[in-house]
Biopython code that builds the backbone (N, CA, C, O; Angstrom):
import numpy as np
from Bio.PDB.StructureBuilder import StructureBuilder

atoms = [
    (1, "MET", "N", (28.109, 38.460, 164.264)),
    (1, "MET", "CA", (27.485, 38.214, 162.951)),
    (1, "MET", "C", (27.288, 36.757, 162.511)),
    (1, "MET", "O", (28.105, 35.861, 162.719)),
    (2, "THR", "N", (26.153, 36.626, 161.902)),
    (2, "THR", "CA", (26.049, 35.080, 161.566)),
    (2, "THR", "C", (26.168, 34.835, 160.020)),
    (2, "THR", "O", (26.158, 35.787, 159.239)),
    (3, "THR", "N", (26.265, 33.717, 159.658)),
    (3, "THR", "CA", (26.630, 33.487, 158.264)),
    (3, "THR", "C", (25.205, 33.043, 157.630)),
    (3, "THR", "O", (24.647, 32.124, 158.230)),
    (4, "PRO", "N", (24.528, 33.588, 156.471)),
    (4, "PRO", "CA", (23.326, 33.218, 156.152)),
    (4, "PRO", "C", (23.109, 31.780, 155.549)),
    (4, "PRO", "O", (23.987, 31.392, 154.778)),
    (5, "ASP", "N", (22.065, 30.955, 155.801)),
    (5, "ASP", "CA", (21.932, 29.727, 155.112)),
    (5, "ASP", "C", (21.817, 29.694, 153.671)),
    (5, "ASP", "O", (20.695, 29.827, 153.184)),
    (6, "LEU", "N", (22.988, 29.509, 152.799)),
    (6, "LEU", "CA", (22.767, 29.723, 151.413)),
    (6, "LEU", "C", (22.391, 28.419, 150.768)),
    (6, "LEU", "O", (22.706, 28.354, 149.580)),
    (7, "THR", "N", (21.718, 27.236, 151.336)),
    (7, "THR", "CA", (21.409, 26.199, 151.129)),
    (7, "THR", "C", (20.020, 26.165, 149.897)),
    (7, "THR", "O", (18.944, 26.740, 150.062)),
    (8, "ALA", "N", (20.331, 25.505, 148.929)),
    (8, "ALA", "CA", (19.195, 25.814, 147.706)),
    (8, "ALA", "C", (17.824, 24.947, 148.380)),
    (8, "ALA", "O", (17.925, 24.253, 149.391)),
    (9, "PRO", "N", (16.590, 25.130, 147.638)),
    (9, "PRO", "CA", (15.772, 24.359, 148.270)),
    (9, "PRO", "C", (15.886, 23.172, 147.157)),
    (9, "PRO", "O", (16.463, 23.302, 146.077)),
    (10, "GLU", "N", (15.170, 21.879, 147.659)),
    (10, "GLU", "CA", (15.406, 20.726, 146.682)),
    (10, "GLU", "C", (14.676, 21.145, 145.623)),
    (10, "GLU", "O", (13.935, 22.117, 145.770)),
    (11, "LEU", "N", (14.769, 20.453, 144.328)),
    (11, "LEU", "CA", (14.077, 20.700, 143.214)),
    (11, "LEU", "C", (12.909, 20.063, 143.268)),
    (11, "LEU", "O", (12.927, 18.944, 143.780)),
    (12, "ARG", "N", (11.521, 20.641, 142.726)),
    (12, "ARG", "CA", (10.162, 19.794, 142.919)),
    (12, "ARG", "C", (9.861, 19.565, 141.474)),
    (12, "ARG", "O", (8.762, 19.871, 141.010)),
    (13, "VAL", "N", (10.886, 18.994, 140.693)),
    (13, "VAL", "CA", (10.042, 18.527, 139.171)),
    (13, "VAL", "C", (10.020, 17.072, 139.281)),
    (13, "VAL", "O", (11.054, 16.411, 139.373)),
    (14, "PRO", "N", (8.828, 16.561, 139.273)),
    (14, "PRO", "CA", (8.378, 15.090, 139.188)),
    (14, "PRO", "C", (8.813, 14.080, 137.854)),
    (14, "PRO", "O", (8.814, 12.849, 137.877)),
    (15, "TYR", "N", (9.129, 14.831, 136.860)),
    (15, "TYR", "CA", (9.617, 13.935, 135.471)),
    (15, "TYR", "C", (10.668, 14.467, 134.953)),
    (15, "TYR", "O", (10.692, 15.683, 134.764)),
    (16, "TRP", "N", (11.831, 13.595, 134.595)),
    (16, "TRP", "CA", (12.997, 14.201, 134.250)),
    (16, "TRP", "C", (13.239, 13.138, 132.867)),
    (16, "TRP", "O", (12.718, 12.038, 132.681)),
    (17, "ILE", "N", (14.113, 13.805, 132.077)),
    (17, "ILE", "CA", (14.440, 13.045, 131.055)),
    (17, "ILE", "C", (16.106, 13.249, 130.837)),
    (17, "ILE", "O", (16.697, 14.315, 131.012)),
    (18, "ASP", "N", (16.666, 12.087, 130.451)),
    (18, "ASP", "CA", (18.188, 12.477, 130.219)),
    (18, "ASP", "C", (18.711, 12.838, 128.900)),
    (18, "ASP", "O", (17.893, 13.135, 128.029)),
    (19, "ALA", "N", (19.869, 12.852, 128.653)),
    (19, "ALA", "CA", (20.293, 13.489, 127.441)),
    (19, "ALA", "C", (19.917, 12.642, 126.409)),
    (19, "ALA", "O", (20.000, 13.218, 125.324)),
    (20, "LYS", "N", (19.457, 11.259, 126.319)),
    (20, "LYS", "CA", (19.195, 10.810, 125.217)),
    (20, "LYS", "C", (17.409, 10.629, 125.129)),
    (20, "LYS", "O", (16.850, 9.797, 124.414)),
    (21, "GLY", "N", (16.795, 11.498, 125.924)),
    (21, "GLY", "CA", (15.299, 11.584, 125.918)),
    (21, "GLY", "C", (14.676, 10.609, 126.567)),
    (21, "GLY", "O", (13.487, 10.398, 126.328)),
    (22, "GLN", "N", (15.342, 9.884, 127.455)),
    (22, "GLN", "CA", (14.835, 8.626, 128.148)),
    (22, "GLN", "C", (14.411, 8.993, 129.668)),
    (22, "GLN", "O", (15.196, 9.590, 130.405)),
    (23, "GLU", "N", (13.184, 8.617, 130.068)),
    (23, "GLU", "CA", (13.065, 8.922, 131.441)),
    (23, "GLU", "C", (13.827, 8.485, 132.333)),
    (23, "GLU", "O", (14.383, 7.397, 132.186)),
    (24, "ARG", "N", (14.002, 9.221, 133.403)),
    (24, "ARG", "CA", (15.209, 9.160, 134.434)),
    (24, "ARG", "C", (14.493, 9.454, 135.851)),
    (24, "ARG", "O", (13.457, 10.106, 135.983)),
    (25, "PRO", "N", (15.154, 8.920, 136.766)),
    (25, "PRO", "CA", (14.749, 9.091, 138.315)),
    (25, "PRO", "C", (14.844, 10.790, 138.399)),
    (25, "PRO", "O", (15.552, 11.451, 137.640)),
    (26, "PRO", "N", (14.107, 11.283, 139.326)),
    (26, "PRO", "CA", (14.077, 12.669, 139.696)),
    (26, "PRO", "C", (15.688, 12.974, 140.148)),
    (26, "PRO", "O", (16.365, 12.206, 140.832)),
    (27, "LEU", "N", (16.120, 14.229, 139.624)),
    (27, "LEU", "CA", (17.299, 14.416, 140.173)),
    (27, "LEU", "C", (17.399, 15.403, 141.469)),
    (27, "LEU", "O", (16.685, 16.386, 141.667)),
    (28, "LYS", "N", (18.284, 14.994, 142.175)),
    (28, "LYS", "CA", (18.287, 15.695, 143.533)),
    (28, "LYS", "C", (19.840, 16.413, 143.415)),
    (28, "LYS", "O", (20.855, 16.039, 142.827)),
    (29, "LEU", "N", (19.585, 17.452, 144.134)),
    (29, "LEU", "CA", (20.658, 18.556, 144.385)),
    (29, "LEU", "C", (22.037, 17.754, 144.862)),
    (29, "LEU", "O", (23.170, 17.891, 144.400)),
    (30, "LYS", "N", (21.549, 16.798, 146.022)),
    (30, "LYS", "CA", (22.835, 16.003, 146.435)),
    (30, "LYS", "C", (23.513, 14.755, 145.636)),
    (30, "LYS", "O", (24.500, 14.085, 145.939)),
    (31, "ASP", "N", (22.689, 14.678, 144.570)),
    (31, "ASP", "CA", (23.223, 13.757, 143.644)),
    (31, "ASP", "C", (24.751, 14.330, 142.902)),
    (31, "ASP", "O", (25.690, 13.580, 142.635)),
    (32, "LEU", "N", (24.730, 15.778, 142.661)),
    (32, "LEU", "CA", (25.597, 16.449, 142.108)),
    (32, "LEU", "C", (26.824, 17.002, 142.748)),
    (32, "LEU", "O", (27.649, 17.772, 142.257)),
    (33, "GLY", "N", (26.785, 16.363, 144.164)),
    (33, "GLY", "CA", (27.853, 16.781, 145.043)),
    (33, "GLY", "C", (27.964, 18.039, 145.690)),
    (33, "GLY", "O", (26.892, 18.638, 145.784)),
    (34, "THR", "N", (28.998, 18.629, 146.181)),
    (34, "THR", "CA", (29.029, 19.792, 146.828)),
    (34, "THR", "C", (29.239, 20.712, 146.001)),
    (34, "THR", "O", (29.420, 20.509, 144.801)),
    (35, "GLY", "N", (29.241, 22.035, 146.649)),
    (35, "GLY", "CA", (29.538, 23.108, 145.994)),
    (35, "GLY", "C", (28.347, 23.897, 145.084)),
    (35, "GLY", "O", (27.199, 23.454, 145.122)),
    (36, "TYR", "N", (28.646, 24.992, 144.329)),
    (36, "TYR", "CA", (27.812, 25.586, 143.452)),
    (36, "TYR", "C", (27.276, 24.716, 142.300)),
    (36, "TYR", "O", (28.096, 23.938, 141.812)),
    (37, "LYS", "N", (26.041, 24.722, 141.792)),
    (37, "LYS", "CA", (25.573, 24.224, 140.610)),
    (37, "LYS", "C", (24.976, 25.298, 139.546)),
    (37, "LYS", "O", (24.414, 26.359, 139.823)),
    (38, "VAL", "N", (25.255, 24.723, 138.180)),
    (38, "VAL", "CA", (24.394, 25.594, 137.248)),
    (38, "VAL", "C", (23.613, 24.461, 136.640)),
    (38, "VAL", "O", (24.152, 23.462, 136.164)),
    (39, "ILE", "N", (22.504, 24.638, 136.674)),
    (39, "ILE", "CA", (21.428, 23.748, 135.930)),
    (39, "ILE", "C", (20.696, 24.388, 134.857)),
    (39, "ILE", "O", (20.141, 25.423, 135.227)),
    (40, "PHE", "N", (20.542, 24.115, 133.759)),
    (40, "PHE", "CA", (20.107, 24.134, 132.402)),
    (40, "PHE", "C", (18.750, 23.685, 132.366)),
    (40, "PHE", "O", (18.664, 22.514, 131.996)),
    (41, "CYS", "N", (17.702, 24.222, 132.622)),
    (41, "CYS", "CA", (16.328, 23.712, 132.483)),
    (41, "CYS", "C", (15.465, 24.268, 131.292)),
    (41, "CYS", "O", (15.617, 25.469, 131.068)),
    (42, "PHE", "N", (14.607, 23.599, 130.514)),
    (42, "PHE", "CA", (13.854, 24.027, 129.589)),
    (42, "PHE", "C", (12.548, 23.313, 129.741)),
    (42, "PHE", "O", (12.508, 22.111, 130.006)),
    (43, "LYS", "N", (11.268, 24.194, 129.542)),
    (43, "LYS", "CA", (10.304, 23.476, 129.451)),
    (43, "LYS", "C", (9.896, 23.262, 127.912)),
    (43, "LYS", "O", (9.447, 24.114, 127.145)),
    (44, "SER", "N", (10.178, 21.843, 127.644)),
    (44, "SER", "CA", (10.218, 21.281, 126.293)),
    (44, "SER", "C", (8.778, 21.575, 125.563)),
    (44, "SER", "O", (8.826, 21.831, 124.360)),
    (45, "THR", "N", (7.746, 21.560, 126.089)),
    (45, "THR", "CA", (6.605, 21.876, 125.724)),
    (45, "THR", "C", (6.355, 23.392, 125.011)),
    (45, "THR", "O", (5.394, 23.572, 124.264)),
    (46, "CYS", "N", (7.159, 24.275, 125.272)),
    (46, "CYS", "CA", (7.061, 25.551, 124.868)),
    (46, "CYS", "C", (7.629, 25.786, 123.470)),
    (46, "CYS", "O", (8.818, 25.523, 123.287)),
    (47, "PRO", "N", (6.916, 26.238, 122.509)),
    (47, "PRO", "CA", (7.176, 26.377, 121.188)),
    (47, "PRO", "C", (8.563, 27.274, 121.304)),
    (47, "PRO", "O", (9.646, 26.850, 120.898)),
    (48, "ALA", "N", (8.396, 28.450, 121.857)),
    (48, "ALA", "CA", (9.590, 29.359, 121.752)),
    (48, "ALA", "C", (10.854, 28.775, 122.395)),
    (48, "ALA", "O", (11.997, 28.933, 121.966)),
    (49, "VAL", "N", (10.502, 28.095, 123.459)),
    (49, "VAL", "CA", (11.965, 27.433, 123.948)),
    (49, "VAL", "C", (12.476, 26.320, 122.863)),
    (49, "VAL", "O", (13.691, 26.219, 122.686)),
    (50, "ILE", "N", (11.627, 25.531, 122.173)),
    (50, "ILE", "CA", (11.998, 24.550, 121.328)),
    (50, "ILE", "C", (12.698, 25.382, 120.230)),
    (50, "ILE", "O", (13.799, 24.959, 119.876)),
    (51, "ARG", "N", (12.320, 26.280, 119.754)),
    (51, "ARG", "CA", (12.762, 26.897, 118.592)),
    (51, "ARG", "C", (13.794, 27.688, 118.858)),
    (51, "ARG", "O", (14.705, 27.754, 118.032)),
    (52, "GLU", "N", (13.854, 28.507, 120.171)),
    (52, "GLU", "CA", (14.901, 29.514, 120.407)),
    (52, "GLU", "C", (16.061, 28.934, 121.460)),
    (52, "GLU", "O", (17.223, 29.337, 121.517)),
    (53, "GLY", "N", (15.491, 27.948, 122.230)),
    (53, "GLY", "CA", (16.564, 27.787, 123.534)),
    (53, "GLY", "C", (17.130, 26.488, 123.321)),
    (53, "GLY", "O", (18.120, 26.379, 124.044)),
    (54, "PHE", "N", (16.928, 25.455, 122.639)),
    (54, "PHE", "CA", (17.559, 24.051, 122.964)),
    (54, "PHE", "C", (18.812, 24.254, 122.039)),
    (54, "PHE", "O", (19.930, 24.050, 122.513)),
    (55, "GLN", "N", (18.620, 24.751, 120.397)),
    (55, "GLN", "CA", (20.098, 24.889, 119.776)),
    (55, "GLN", "C", (21.019, 25.693, 120.272)),
    (55, "GLN", "O", (22.186, 25.302, 120.264)),
    (56, "PRO", "N", (20.687, 26.994, 120.810)),
    (56, "PRO", "CA", (21.758, 27.946, 121.132)),
    (56, "PRO", "C", (22.337, 27.373, 122.465)),
    (56, "PRO", "O", (23.402, 27.843, 122.866)),
    (57, "CYS", "N", (21.685, 26.349, 123.212)),
    (57, "CYS", "CA", (22.365, 25.827, 124.538)),
    (57, "CYS", "C", (23.029, 24.839, 124.064)),
    (57, "CYS", "O", (24.119, 24.557, 124.563)),
    (58, "GLU", "N", (22.551, 24.172, 123.090)),
    (58, "GLU", "CA", (23.599, 22.896, 122.580)),
    (58, "GLU", "C", (24.788, 23.387, 121.910)),
    (58, "GLU", "O", (25.856, 22.786, 122.032)),
    (59, "ASN", "N", (24.665, 24.532, 121.149)),
    (59, "ASN", "CA", (25.995, 25.090, 120.492)),
    (59, "ASN", "C", (26.814, 25.731, 121.914)),
    (59, "ASN", "O", (28.042, 25.661, 121.851)),
    (60, "SER", "N", (26.362, 26.200, 122.881)),
    (60, "SER", "CA", (27.207, 26.756, 123.709)),
    (60, "SER", "C", (27.946, 25.677, 124.817)),
    (60, "SER", "O", (28.924, 25.947, 125.513)),
    (61, "TRP", "N", (27.270, 24.499, 124.785)),
    (61, "TRP", "CA", (28.039, 23.469, 125.730)),
    (61, "TRP", "C", (28.936, 22.610, 124.823)),
    (61, "TRP", "O", (28.724, 22.247, 123.666)),
    (62, "PRO", "N", (30.032, 22.361, 125.655)),
    (62, "PRO", "CA", (31.056, 21.728, 125.088)),
    (62, "PRO", "C", (30.518, 20.221, 124.974)),
    (62, "PRO", "O", (29.818, 19.733, 125.862)),
    (63, "HIS", "N", (30.843, 19.611, 123.973)),
    (63, "HIS", "CA", (30.336, 18.249, 123.825)),
    (63, "HIS", "C", (31.594, 17.395, 123.755)),
    (63, "HIS", "O", (31.505, 16.173, 123.627)),
]
sb = StructureBuilder()
sb.init_structure("model")
sb.init_model(0)
sb.init_chain("A")
sb.init_seg("    ")
for serial, (resi, resn, name, xyz) in enumerate(atoms, 1):
    if name == "N":
        sb.init_residue(resn, " ", resi, " ")
    sb.init_atom(name, np.array(xyz, "f"), 0.0, 1.0, " ", f" {name:<3s}", serial, name[0])
structure = sb.get_structure()
């Protein structure tokens, strides 16, 4: 029995912003180290995400 390859494909997002809203270089999964990752992503041009997504996400993440 062989172990399946669980390697995630590289992210294909050309434009990233940091926590301060400034443009940053593209994020690569290898930049985050080894192991499992949880990545919260939002399309900030979507009115529903702006209205319903950002605040609940911010409230649920420790500062």
